[in-house]
Structure formats: structure tokens, C-alpha cells
N, C-alpha and C positions, 0 to 999 in steps of 0.2 A: 316309411309308413305305407302300408298296403291298404287300399280302399277296396272293399268288395263290390261286386257288380250290383248288389242290392243297394248299397249306399250311393253308388254312381247313378243308378236309375232314380233314386229318391232325390238326389241333388238336381238331376236333369228336370224332373217333373216339377220340383219346387221353383226352379228358375223359369220354366215355362209359365207357371202360374204367376210368378212375380212380374213377368213381361206382359201379362194380359191387362189390357186397358179397362175392360168391362168388369163389372161386379157380378156378372152372372156366372154361375158355376160352369166349370169346364168338365165335360164327360171324360171318363177314363179312356174311352175308345179314341177320343181326339188326342189326348196326351200321348197315348201309345203310338198312334199313327204318325203324328208329327215328330215324335222323338225316336221313332223306329225301335220301340221297346215292346216286348211281349205283353199283351194286354192282361192276361190272367195273372202273370207275375207282378205286373205293375199294380193291379188291383189290391193284392196283398200288401204291397209296399205302402200304397195310399191309405189303406185301413190302419196300418201301423202309425203313420203320420197323424191320422185323426186321433188315435188313442193317445198319442203323445202331445196333443193340443197344439199341433202345428197347422193342421188343415181342418176345414169345416166340410162335412159331407152333407149334400142335399139330395133327398130321394125324389123320384118321380120322373116324368117325361123331360122336364127341363133341369133335371138334377145333374150333379157332378161335384167338383171340388173347388174350393176357394181357399186362399190363405187365411188363417185365423188371425194373423197379425200383419202389420205392414211389413213390406220387404226389408225396411231399415231395421226392424226389430228382430228379425230372424237371422241368426248367425250360422255359420257352417258347423260349429260345434253343436248347436241345437239339433241339426239334422243328423249328424253323426251319432249323437247320444241317444237318438230314437232307435238305434239299431245296436248291433253287437259291438260296442265300443272298441274300435280297432286301435285305440290309443292306450289301452291298458297294458302297462309294461309287464311282460311275462318272460320268464327264462326257465328252460328246463333245469331240473336239479342236476348238478354235476358233482358226483361223489368225490372226485379227486381234486376238486378246487378248494383251496383253503377258505375257511369261513370268512375271514377278513376280506379276502379278495371278492368273494361272492357278495358280501355286503356292500362293498364299494361299487360293484357292477350294478346292483339293485338301485342304489342311490343315484348313480349316473343315469340309469334308464328312467327313474322317476323324475329327475330334473328335466330330461329331454321331453318326457311326456307333458310335464307342466308347461314348458316353453311352447310345444306344439299346440296344446289346448289354448294357451293364451293367444297365440297368433290366429288360430281358427275362430276364436271368440271375437276377434276384432274385425273380421270380414263378414259382412252381411250379404243377403241375397241382392239387395239394392246395389252394393258395391260391384257385384258380378254382372249385373244386367245393364250397367251404364253403357250408353251407346257412344259416348265421346271417347275416342281412342287416345286423345291427347291428355286425358285426366291422369294424374299420378296414381300409381298403385298404392292403396292404403297399407298394404302389408310391408312393402319395401320402404315406405316413408320413415319407419321407426328410426 
């Protein structure tokens, strides 16, 4: 599975917001600076996350972004689904491949996608920002 830079920046910004103790909005400029991300690109990403009901945008001098839900309620799949779903199984049409073989491949890719989506839906932002290194990994526990 390949995650785009857009999705990587979105996850990084969401994790930064999940770690914020205060309920005051965090400006895009602060997220960009602390995360070493290009501010103009990040602004587009944050707007998309607002559109997909993951962030709340506040205007004005004290404006910025806050999570719309608690970090425990936002999963990795929620963030990925706000963008160009990298988990959609696609395969170029192969004219020389027998139809039965192509169908088996499509089914295998679909099953793999379902498993990946299931794993990513089990991992929340809160799981990723935990500071205790000794805590078990929720994905590996299965």
C-alpha cells in the first residue's frame, strides 16, 4: 500500500492536533512549522479534512483548527477516506489473461483491501499518540 504525501501530511497534522492539550484552535502556520510541512499545501489538506467532518475551522485572529471528534473516535481509515482512497483495488486490464484468472486476482485484491481497511479502522489517533512506550500495539494484538 502506498500512502501519498497528501495523506502523510494529513495524518501528521491530525496527530499534532490530537496531542494538543488545549481546546484553542491551532493555526495552520504553527502546524506547518512544527511539522516541517509546506503551509500552502497543508492549508488545502486541512480544508479537505474540514469538508470531511474531521476538523473544525475557526476564523479570526485566534483562529485555526481543532479536531471535530475525540482522538479515540478518529481512525486512520477516516483520514485516508478523506482523500484519494489509496486502498481501492485497481488492476490494469490484461488482454492475455484468462477471465477466470483475472476474476481470482480481483477477488484476492478485494480481500486484501478489506483486511487493510479493517486493520486501519481499529487504529485511532489516540492509539498513535500514546506516550507510554511499553503499551502493547493495538494492531499487533489481534
